[in-house]
OpenMM code with the backbone's topology and positions (N, CA, C; nanometers):
from openmm import Vec3, app, unit

residues = "MET THR GLN LYS PHE ASN ILE ILE PHE PHE SER GLU VAL ASN SER LYS PHE GLY MET PRO ILE PHE LYS MET LEU TYR HIS ASP ASP ARG PHE ASN ILE LYS ALA PHE VAL THR THR PRO GLU GLY LYS LEU CYS SER TYR TYR ILE ASN GLU ASP ASN PRO VAL ASP LEU GLU LYS TYR ALA GLU SER LYS ASP ILE PRO VAL PHE ARG PRO ASN ASN ILE ASN SER SER LYS PHE ILE ASP GLU LEU SER ASP PHE ASN PRO ASP TYR ILE LEU ILE ALA ASN TYR GLN LYS ILE PHE LYS LYS ASN LEU ILE GLU LEU PRO LYS LEU LYS THR LEU ASN PHE HIS PRO SER PRO LEU PRO ARG TYR ALA GLY LEU ALA PRO PHE PHE TRP MET SER LEU ASN GLY LYS LYS ILE LEU VAL PHE PRO VAL".split()
positions = [
    Vec3(0.0812, -0.1067, 0.0011),
    Vec3(0.0059, -0.0024, -0.0075),
    Vec3(0.0761, 0.1266, 0.0037),
    Vec3(0.0607, 0.2191, -0.0906),
    Vec3(0.1462, 0.3390, -0.1094),
    Vec3(0.1092, 0.4471, 0.0181),
    Vec3(0.1760, 0.5177, 0.0644),
    Vec3(0.1653, 0.6033, 0.1766),
    Vec3(0.1079, 0.7283, 0.0955),
    Vec3(-0.0087, 0.7867, 0.1709),
    Vec3(-0.0789, 0.9275, 0.1104),
    Vec3(-0.0308, 1.0214, 0.1832),
    Vec3(0.0150, 1.1267, 0.1185),
    Vec3(0.0807, 1.2402, 0.1797),
    Vec3(-0.0551, 1.3677, 0.1772),
    Vec3(-0.0772, 1.4121, 0.3042),
    Vec3(-0.1586, 1.5095, 0.3160),
    Vec3(-0.1244, 1.6714, 0.2535),
    Vec3(-0.2130, 1.6937, 0.1690),
    Vec3(-0.1855, 1.8213, 0.0964),
    Vec3(-0.2768, 1.9346, 0.1100),
    Vec3(-0.1950, 2.0445, 0.1348),
    Vec3(-0.2952, 2.1533, 0.1115),
    Vec3(-0.2567, 2.2621, -0.0080),
    Vec3(-0.3408, 2.2744, -0.1036),
    Vec3(-0.2778, 2.3157, -0.2206),
    Vec3(-0.3303, 2.4608, -0.2285),
    Vec3(-0.2611, 2.5357, -0.2810),
    Vec3(-0.2812, 2.6937, -0.2743),
    Vec3(-0.2714, 2.7570, -0.4391),
    Vec3(-0.3485, 2.8142, -0.4777),
    Vec3(-0.3436, 2.8772, -0.6248),
    Vec3(-0.4264, 2.9648, -0.6425),
    Vec3(-0.4365, 3.0689, -0.7436),
    Vec3(-0.5015, 3.1284, -0.7924),
    Vec3(-0.6441, 3.0704, -0.8638),
    Vec3(-0.7731, 3.1026, -0.8306),
    Vec3(-0.8888, 3.0351, -0.8718),
    Vec3(-0.8742, 3.0125, -1.0149),
    Vec3(-0.8159, 3.1332, -1.1100),
    Vec3(-0.8216, 3.1169, -1.2518),
    Vec3(-0.6904, 3.0782, -1.3151),
    Vec3(-0.6081, 3.0031, -1.2342),
    Vec3(-0.4825, 2.9865, -1.2937),
    Vec3(-0.4507, 2.8573, -1.3767),
    Vec3(-0.4295, 2.8887, -1.5223),
    Vec3(-0.3725, 2.7976, -1.5991),
    Vec3(-0.2675, 2.7233, -1.5833),
    Vec3(-0.1738, 2.7944, -1.4856),
    Vec3(-0.0536, 2.7087, -1.4161),
    Vec3(-0.0868, 2.6211, -1.2961),
    Vec3(-0.1714, 2.6627, -1.2317),
    Vec3(-0.1989, 2.5768, -1.1097),
    Vec3(-0.2982, 2.4621, -1.1462),
    Vec3(-0.3803, 2.4638, -1.2625),
    Vec3(-0.4710, 2.3586, -1.2540),
    Vec3(-0.4274, 2.2356, -1.3032),
    Vec3(-0.3260, 2.2075, -1.4123),
    Vec3(-0.2568, 2.0931, -1.4321),
    Vec3(-0.1874, 2.0329, -1.3200),
    Vec3(-0.1138, 2.1143, -1.2150),
    Vec3(-0.0361, 2.0675, -1.1161),
    Vec3(-0.1587, 1.9936, -1.0020),
    Vec3(-0.2596, 2.0788, -1.0003),
    Vec3(-0.4020, 2.0530, -0.9352),
    Vec3(-0.4233, 1.8901, -0.9699),
    Vec3(-0.4548, 1.8916, -1.0955),
    Vec3(-0.5267, 1.7655, -1.1478),
    Vec3(-0.4173, 1.6548, -1.1311),
    Vec3(-0.3104, 1.6786, -1.1167),
    Vec3(-0.1884, 1.5679, -1.1275),
    Vec3(-0.1904, 1.5094, -0.9935),
    Vec3(-0.1728, 1.6157, -0.8870),
    Vec3(-0.1834, 1.5896, -0.7542),
    Vec3(-0.3116, 1.5004, -0.7161),
    Vec3(-0.4096, 1.5537, -0.7512),
    Vec3(-0.5394, 1.4523, -0.7253),
    Vec3(-0.5582, 1.3169, -0.7773),
    Vec3(-0.4850, 1.3149, -0.8881),
    Vec3(-0.5055, 1.1611, -0.9700),
    Vec3(-0.3596, 1.0893, -0.9304),
    Vec3(-0.2766, 1.1348, -0.8567),
    Vec3(-0.1682, 1.0869, -0.8091),
    Vec3(-0.1938, 0.9850, -0.6583),
    Vec3(-0.1833, 0.8661, -0.6699),
    Vec3(-0.2319, 0.7774, -0.5504),
    Vec3(-0.1239, 0.8118, -0.4113),
    Vec3(-0.0287, 0.8841, -0.4294),
    Vec3(0.0651, 0.9217, -0.3418),
    Vec3(0.0148, 1.0434, -0.2382),
    Vec3(-0.1014, 1.0908, -0.3231),
    Vec3(-0.1441, 1.2253, -0.2376),
    Vec3(-0.2652, 1.2528, -0.2024),
    Vec3(-0.3355, 1.3022, -0.1057),
    Vec3(-0.4508, 1.3289, -0.0445),
    Vec3(-0.4645, 1.5023, -0.0628),
    Vec3(-0.5504, 1.5598, -0.1244),
    Vec3(-0.5659, 1.7061, -0.1408),
    Vec3(-0.6561, 1.7163, -0.0138),
    Vec3(-0.6308, 1.7657, 0.0911),
    Vec3(-0.7313, 1.7885, 0.1757),
    Vec3(-0.7582, 1.9213, 0.1882),
    Vec3(-0.7415, 2.0339, 0.1331),
    Vec3(-0.8042, 2.1562, 0.1038),
    Vec3(-0.7254, 2.2259, -0.0249),
    Vec3(-0.7877, 2.3115, -0.0554),
    Vec3(-0.7721, 2.3909, -0.1474),
    Vec3(-0.7874, 2.5539, -0.1187),
    Vec3(-0.6857, 2.6304, -0.1241),
    Vec3(-0.7025, 2.7661, -0.0693),
    Vec3(-0.6772, 2.8430, -0.1786),
    Vec3(-0.7638, 2.9526, -0.2289),
    Vec3(-0.7555, 3.0176, -0.3243),
    Vec3(-0.7596, 3.1870, -0.2816),
    Vec3(-0.8006, 3.2981, -0.3559),
    Vec3(-0.8089, 3.4051, -0.3436),
    Vec3(-0.9369, 3.4260, -0.2898),
    Vec3(-0.9624, 3.5891, -0.2389),
    Vec3(-1.1100, 3.5837, -0.1845),
    Vec3(-1.2173, 3.6269, -0.3155),
    Vec3(-1.3410, 3.5917, -0.2767),
    Vec3(-1.4396, 3.6135, -0.3862),
    Vec3(-1.3948, 3.7389, -0.4672),
    Vec3(-1.4016, 3.7493, -0.6259),
    Vec3(-1.3854, 3.8605, -0.6788),
    Vec3(-1.2784, 3.8755, -0.7226),
    Vec3(-1.1482, 3.7974, -0.7015),
    Vec3(-1.0304, 3.8279, -0.7094),
    Vec3(-0.9816, 3.7226, -0.8183),
    Vec3(-0.9529, 3.7640, -0.9125),
    Vec3(-0.8856, 3.6801, -1.0429),
    Vec3(-0.7262, 3.7233, -1.0607),
    Vec3(-0.6640, 3.6290, -1.1077),
    Vec3(-0.5225, 3.6350, -1.1570),
    Vec3(-0.5240, 3.6994, -1.2820),
    Vec3(-0.4590, 3.8239, -1.3007),
    Vec3(-0.4823, 3.9205, -1.4160),
    Vec3(-0.4328, 3.8474, -1.5335),
    Vec3(-0.3224, 3.7484, -1.5112),
    Vec3(-0.2727, 3.6968, -1.6273),
    Vec3(-0.3578, 3.6056, -1.7040),
    Vec3(-0.4735, 3.5734, -1.6478),
    Vec3(-0.5532, 3.4588, -1.7397),
    Vec3(-0.6978, 3.5310, -1.7533),
    Vec3(-0.7195, 3.6566, -1.7094),
    Vec3(-0.8357, 3.7066, -1.7633),
    Vec3(-0.8619, 3.7190, -1.9219),
    Vec3(-0.9752, 3.6986, -1.9526),
    Vec3(-1.0192, 3.7013, -2.0951),
    Vec3(-0.9462, 3.5801, -2.1967),
    Vec3(-0.9110, 3.4689, -2.1173),
    Vec3(-0.8669, 3.3428, -2.1749),
    Vec3(-0.9658, 3.3026, -2.2406),
    Vec3(-0.9181, 3.2392, -2.3919),
    Vec3(-1.0044, 3.1842, -2.4523),
    Vec3(-1.0481, 3.0510, -2.3829),
    Vec3(-0.9909, 2.9842, -2.2999),
    Vec3(-1.0451, 2.8701, -2.2423),
    Vec3(-1.0143, 2.8559, -2.0757),
    Vec3(-1.0939, 2.9415, -2.0187),
    Vec3(-1.0792, 2.9736, -1.8781),
    Vec3(-1.0771, 2.8400, -1.7873),
    Vec3(-1.0256, 2.8685, -1.6694),
    Vec3(-1.0217, 2.7484, -1.6050),
    Vec3(-1.0898, 2.7986, -1.4616),
    Vec3(-1.1477, 2.6937, -1.3609),
    Vec3(-1.1690, 2.7588, -1.2406),
    Vec3(-1.1746, 2.6299, -1.1483),
    Vec3(-1.0542, 2.6696, -1.0816),
    Vec3(-1.0053, 2.5615, -0.9709),
    Vec3(-1.0939, 2.5328, -0.8545),
    Vec3(-1.1378, 2.6389, -0.8030),
    Vec3(-1.2723, 2.6305, -0.7158),
    Vec3(-1.3794, 2.5174, -0.7558),
    Vec3(-1.4426, 2.5339, -0.8891),
    Vec3(-1.5235, 2.4344, -0.8985),
    Vec3(-1.4628, 2.2912, -0.9345),
    Vec3(-1.3288, 2.2706, -0.9815),
    Vec3(-1.2930, 2.1646, -0.9892),
    Vec3(-1.2691, 2.0943, -0.8460),
    Vec3(-1.2122, 2.1699, -0.7566),
    Vec3(-1.2241, 2.1143, -0.6054),
    Vec3(-1.3325, 2.0532, -0.5398),
    Vec3(-1.4503, 2.1555, -0.5773),
    Vec3(-1.5698, 2.1065, -0.5165),
    Vec3(-1.6256, 2.0197, -0.5918),
    Vec3(-1.5954, 1.9717, -0.7477),
    Vec3(-1.6553, 1.8489, -0.7626),
    Vec3(-1.5821, 1.7414, -0.7182),
    Vec3(-1.4318, 1.7588, -0.6546),
    Vec3(-1.3846, 1.6310, -0.6062),
    Vec3(-1.4026, 1.6137, -0.4587),
    Vec3(-1.5196, 1.7102, -0.4070),
    Vec3(-1.5349, 1.7201, -0.2533),
    Vec3(-1.4290, 1.7578, -0.1782),
    Vec3(-1.3316, 1.8345, -0.2602),
    Vec3(-1.1989, 1.9059, -0.1624),
    Vec3(-1.2649, 2.0303, -0.1044),
    Vec3(-1.2476, 2.0760, 0.0184),
    Vec3(-1.2851, 2.1956, 0.0797),
    Vec3(-1.2091, 2.3162, 0.0233),
    Vec3(-1.2924, 2.4297, -0.0110),
    Vec3(-1.2257, 2.5607, -0.0821),
    Vec3(-1.2368, 2.6711, 0.0535),
    Vec3(-1.1251, 2.7288, 0.0333),
    Vec3(-1.1201, 2.8198, 0.1575),
    Vec3(-1.0454, 2.9554, 0.0552),
    Vec3(-1.1299, 3.0857, 0.0912),
    Vec3(-1.1013, 3.1984, 0.0458),
    Vec3(-1.0640, 3.3139, 0.1485),
    Vec3(-0.9542, 3.2974, 0.2021),
    Vec3(-0.9418, 3.3895, 0.3133),
    Vec3(-0.8842, 3.4991, 0.2912),
    Vec3(-0.9259, 3.6301, 0.3505),
    Vec3(-0.8551, 3.7618, 0.3162),
    Vec3(-0.7133, 3.7622, 0.3804),
    Vec3(-0.6849, 3.6892, 0.4772),
    Vec3(-0.5751, 3.6661, 0.5239),
    Vec3(-0.5228, 3.5305, 0.5711),
    Vec3(-0.4213, 3.5163, 0.4712),
    Vec3(-0.3786, 3.3561, 0.4753),
    Vec3(-0.2822, 3.3238, 0.5962),
    Vec3(-0.2346, 3.4657, 0.6473),
    Vec3(-0.1237, 3.4287, 0.7586),
    Vec3(-0.2001, 3.4800, 0.9185),
    Vec3(-0.2973, 3.4798, 0.9204),
    Vec3(-0.4110, 3.4890, 1.0429),
    Vec3(-0.3970, 3.3445, 1.1266),
    Vec3(-0.3573, 3.3874, 1.2548),
    Vec3(-0.3594, 3.2545, 1.3191),
    Vec3(-0.4861, 3.1828, 1.3379),
    Vec3(-0.5990, 3.2427, 1.3300),
    Vec3(-0.7213, 3.1554, 1.2965),
    Vec3(-0.7472, 3.0819, 1.1848),
    Vec3(-0.6893, 3.1328, 1.0667),
    Vec3(-0.6777, 3.0644, 0.9452),
    Vec3(-0.5560, 2.9486, 0.9419),
    Vec3(-0.4910, 2.9659, 1.0015),
    Vec3(-0.3684, 2.8569, 1.0292),
    Vec3(-0.4214, 2.7639, 1.1167),
    Vec3(-0.4921, 2.7767, 1.2049),
    Vec3(-0.5458, 2.7020, 1.3148),
    Vec3(-0.6396, 2.6067, 1.2312),
    Vec3(-0.7187, 2.6680, 1.1519),
    Vec3(-0.8237, 2.5861, 1.0596),
    Vec3(-0.7492, 2.4802, 0.9717),
    Vec3(-0.6670, 2.5217, 0.9024),
    Vec3(-0.5747, 2.4635, 0.8061),
    Vec3(-0.4889, 2.3381, 0.8949),
    Vec3(-0.4518, 2.3541, 1.0238),
    Vec3(-0.4063, 2.2602, 1.0832),
    Vec3(-0.4841, 2.1621, 1.1182),
    Vec3(-0.6004, 2.1497, 1.1016),
    Vec3(-0.6978, 2.0539, 1.1381),
    Vec3(-0.6863, 1.9392, 1.0482),
    Vec3(-0.6542, 1.9840, 0.9141),
    Vec3(-0.6086, 1.8728, 0.8106),
    Vec3(-0.4783, 1.8003, 0.8247),
    Vec3(-0.4212, 1.8427, 0.9307),
    Vec3(-0.2853, 1.7796, 0.9464),
    Vec3(-0.1896, 1.7474, 0.8141),
    Vec3(-0.1544, 1.8673, 0.7527),
    Vec3(-0.0907, 1.8557, 0.6322),
    Vec3(0.0481, 1.8119, 0.6327),
    Vec3(0.0981, 1.7257, 0.5465),
    Vec3(0.2010, 1.6614, 0.5227),
    Vec3(0.3055, 1.7967, 0.4520),
    Vec3(0.2280, 1.8463, 0.3648),
    Vec3(0.3036, 1.9308, 0.2542),
    Vec3(0.2001, 2.0771, 0.2230),
    Vec3(0.2377, 2.1786, 0.2032),
    Vec3(0.1658, 2.2633, 0.1410),
    Vec3(0.2327, 2.2792, 0.0339),
    Vec3(0.1546, 2.2781, -0.1036),
    Vec3(0.2126, 2.3312, -0.2360),
    Vec3(0.1331, 2.4276, -0.2775),
    Vec3(0.2359, 2.5376, -0.3453),
    Vec3(0.1901, 2.6492, -0.3972),
    Vec3(0.2253, 2.6330, -0.5581),
    Vec3(0.1094, 2.6955, -0.6446),
    Vec3(0.1519, 2.7042, -0.7775),
    Vec3(0.0475, 2.8410, -0.8211),
    Vec3(0.1420, 2.9393, -0.8335),
    Vec3(0.0713, 3.0696, -0.8845),
    Vec3(-0.0300, 3.1347, -0.7929),
    Vec3(0.0314, 3.1394, -0.6648),
    Vec3(-0.0397, 3.2274, -0.5634),
    Vec3(0.0227, 3.3417, -0.5366),
    Vec3(-0.0111, 3.4374, -0.5291),
    Vec3(0.0511, 3.5667, -0.5010),
    Vec3(0.0329, 3.6436, -0.3829),
    Vec3(0.0600, 3.5660, -0.3036),
    Vec3(0.0494, 3.6301, -0.1600),
    Vec3(0.1763, 3.5786, -0.0830),
    Vec3(0.2457, 3.6616, 0.0118),
    Vec3(0.3392, 3.6481, 0.0904),
    Vec3(0.3184, 3.5442, 0.2201),
    Vec3(0.3779, 3.4345, 0.2113),
    Vec3(0.3633, 3.3392, 0.3362),
    Vec3(0.4495, 3.3828, 0.4322),
    Vec3(0.4063, 3.3736, 0.5670),
    Vec3(0.4626, 3.4297, 0.6924),
    Vec3(0.5178, 3.2877, 0.7466),
    Vec3(0.6266, 3.3114, 0.8169),
    Vec3(0.6826, 3.1898, 0.8740),
    Vec3(0.5902, 3.0748, 0.9402),
    Vec3(0.4832, 3.1362, 1.0379),
    Vec3(0.3857, 3.0534, 1.0908),
    Vec3(0.3193, 2.9563, 0.9851),
    Vec3(0.3038, 3.0019, 0.8734),
    Vec3(0.2180, 2.9273, 0.7673),
    Vec3(0.3135, 2.8404, 0.6814),
    Vec3(0.4307, 2.8702, 0.6738),
    Vec3(0.5420, 2.7939, 0.5986),
    Vec3(0.5776, 2.6733, 0.6786),
    Vec3(0.5520, 2.7053, 0.8130),
    Vec3(0.6173, 2.5904, 0.9107),
    Vec3(0.4974, 2.5114, 0.9473),
    Vec3(0.3688, 2.5211, 0.9114),
    Vec3(0.2543, 2.4255, 0.9439),
    Vec3(0.2772, 2.2874, 0.9126),
    Vec3(0.3229, 2.2687, 0.7798),
    Vec3(0.3120, 2.1132, 0.7337),
    Vec3(0.4185, 2.0439, 0.8208),
    Vec3(0.4043, 1.9177, 0.8324),
    Vec3(0.4829, 1.8410, 0.8887),
    Vec3(0.6356, 1.8261, 0.8186),
    Vec3(0.6116, 1.8157, 0.6870),
    Vec3(0.7382, 1.7812, 0.5968),
    Vec3(0.7881, 1.9351, 0.5399),
    Vec3(0.7034, 1.9802, 0.4391),
    Vec3(0.7714, 2.1034, 0.3910),
    Vec3(0.6497, 2.1613, 0.3153),
    Vec3(0.7031, 2.3100, 0.3032),
    Vec3(0.6312, 2.3980, 0.2117),
    Vec3(0.6857, 2.4111, 0.0934),
    Vec3(0.6337, 2.3996, -0.0283),
    Vec3(0.6980, 2.4121, -0.1359),
    Vec3(0.6213, 2.4719, -0.2555),
    Vec3(0.7235, 2.5595, -0.3249),
    Vec3(0.6241, 2.6402, -0.4226),
    Vec3(0.6768, 2.6254, -0.5639),
    Vec3(0.5896, 2.5884, -0.6704),
    Vec3(0.6334, 2.5351, -0.7783),
    Vec3(0.6435, 2.6748, -0.8543),
    Vec3(0.7641, 2.6825, -0.9157),
    Vec3(0.7914, 2.8189, -0.9735),
    Vec3(0.7796, 2.7745, -1.1133),
    Vec3(0.6998, 2.8677, -1.2116),
    Vec3(0.6953, 2.8306, -1.3566),
    Vec3(0.7936, 2.8581, -1.4374),
    Vec3(0.9023, 2.8952, -1.4275),
    Vec3(1.0195, 2.9229, -1.4757),
    Vec3(1.1301, 2.9118, -1.4437),
    Vec3(1.2738, 2.8797, -1.5273),
    Vec3(1.3811, 2.9003, -1.4782),
    Vec3(1.4355, 3.0180, -1.4309),
    Vec3(1.5089, 3.0438, -1.3398),
    Vec3(1.5557, 3.1642, -1.3013),
    Vec3(1.7201, 3.1463, -1.3297),
    Vec3(1.7699, 3.2538, -1.3788),
    Vec3(1.7116, 3.3903, -1.3536),
    Vec3(1.6641, 3.4240, -1.4961),
    Vec3(1.6831, 3.3551, -1.5918),
    Vec3(1.6235, 3.3777, -1.7297),
    Vec3(1.4873, 3.4232, -1.7483),
    Vec3(1.4004, 3.3894, -1.6803),
    Vec3(1.2584, 3.4301, -1.6571),
    Vec3(1.2368, 3.4636, -1.5351),
    Vec3(1.2896, 3.5780, -1.4757),
    Vec3(1.2578, 3.6353, -1.3541),
    Vec3(1.1913, 3.7496, -1.3630),
    Vec3(1.1272, 3.8081, -1.2682),
    Vec3(1.0646, 3.9193, -1.2822),
    Vec3(0.9220, 3.9026, -1.2852),
    Vec3(0.8515, 4.0280, -1.2894),
    Vec3(0.6953, 4.0085, -1.3137),
    Vec3(0.6189, 3.9078, -1.4115),
    Vec3(0.5514, 3.8184, -1.3858),
    Vec3(0.4814, 3.7232, -1.4745),
    Vec3(0.5883, 3.6371, -1.5649),
    Vec3(0.6710, 3.5730, -1.4921),
    Vec3(0.7605, 3.4975, -1.5679),
    Vec3(0.6934, 3.3720, -1.6565),
    Vec3(0.5922, 3.3528, -1.6192),
    Vec3(0.5280, 3.2250, -1.6863),
    Vec3(0.4409, 3.2687, -1.8317),
    Vec3(0.4218, 3.4202, -1.7894),
    Vec3(0.3598, 3.4903, -1.9116),
    Vec3(0.4516, 3.4896, -2.0406),
    Vec3(0.5780, 3.5289, -1.9756),
    Vec3(0.6772, 3.5799, -2.0882),
    Vec3(0.7367, 3.4320, -2.1362),
    Vec3(0.7382, 3.3079, -2.0450),
    Vec3(0.7644, 3.1860, -2.1217),
    Vec3(0.6539, 3.1210, -2.2261),
    Vec3(0.5204, 3.1845, -2.1949),
    Vec3(0.4046, 3.1136, -2.2600),
    Vec3(0.4430, 3.2276, -2.4254),
    Vec3(0.4326, 3.3247, -2.3787),
    Vec3(0.4510, 3.4167, -2.5026),
    Vec3(0.5777, 3.3808, -2.6062),
    Vec3(0.6891, 3.3511, -2.5384),
    Vec3(0.7921, 3.2885, -2.6085),
    Vec3(0.7926, 3.1343, -2.6691),
    Vec3(0.6857, 3.0727, -2.6294),
    Vec3(0.6506, 2.9581, -2.6804),
    Vec3(0.7350, 2.8334, -2.6071),
    Vec3(0.7708, 2.8651, -2.4735),
    Vec3(0.8545, 2.7740, -2.4048),
    Vec3(0.7537, 2.6808, -2.3489),
    Vec3(0.7456, 2.5511, -2.3769),
    Vec3(0.6643, 2.4472, -2.2999),
    Vec3(0.7548, 2.3636, -2.2255),
    Vec3(0.8718, 2.3127, -2.2640),
    Vec3(0.9836, 2.1968, -2.2090),
    Vec3(1.1013, 2.2718, -2.1755),
    Vec3(1.1355, 2.2677, -2.0484),
    Vec3(1.2599, 2.3261, -2.0531),
    Vec3(1.3684, 2.1985, -1.9931),
    Vec3(1.4838, 2.2175, -2.0415),
    Vec3(1.5774, 2.1197, -1.9887),
    Vec3(1.6577, 2.1856, -1.8803),
    Vec3(1.6923, 2.1300, -1.7843),
    Vec3(1.7878, 2.2039, -1.6621),
    Vec3(1.9011, 2.1276, -1.6692),
    Vec3(2.0182, 2.2056, -1.6441),
    Vec3(2.1372, 2.1459, -1.6494),
    Vec3(2.1549, 2.0427, -1.5120),
    Vec3(2.2097, 1.9170, -1.5213),
    Vec3(2.2443, 1.8712, -1.4081),
    Vec3(2.3570, 1.8880, -1.3297),
] * unit.nanometer
topology = app.Topology()
chain = topology.addChain("A")
for resn in residues:
    res = topology.addResidue(resn, chain)
    for name in ("N", "CA", "C"):
        topology.addAtom(name, app.Element.getBySymbol(name[0]), res)
């Protein structure tokens, strides 16, 4: 039997970067997504507004019976206490534009990991995944 790691996943609600990672985690037997955290109601990631094929991670999470949270302050002790009830092994972040303070970063038993959409420093700065997409970058080879 494969050990399942409890995950709390953070992403913008309309993130085309976050959606495939969310789906991959959901369908991987090693992970159990206990909660999805996204931005407050009415807040969208500006990179993905007016997309031809928009995504909605909140609807996806709800369709999988994953609790959705839209906190105004991710670093509040009340919210962190609420997340601690999920007993997370990992917090995974993919396109979530908030600053995590130490008490949130240290919440999971194992690690908090941020998926960055581009290689640094080549695609550093504001909206690196936008510039990668614009330049047609789909697969990157990283030096070993």
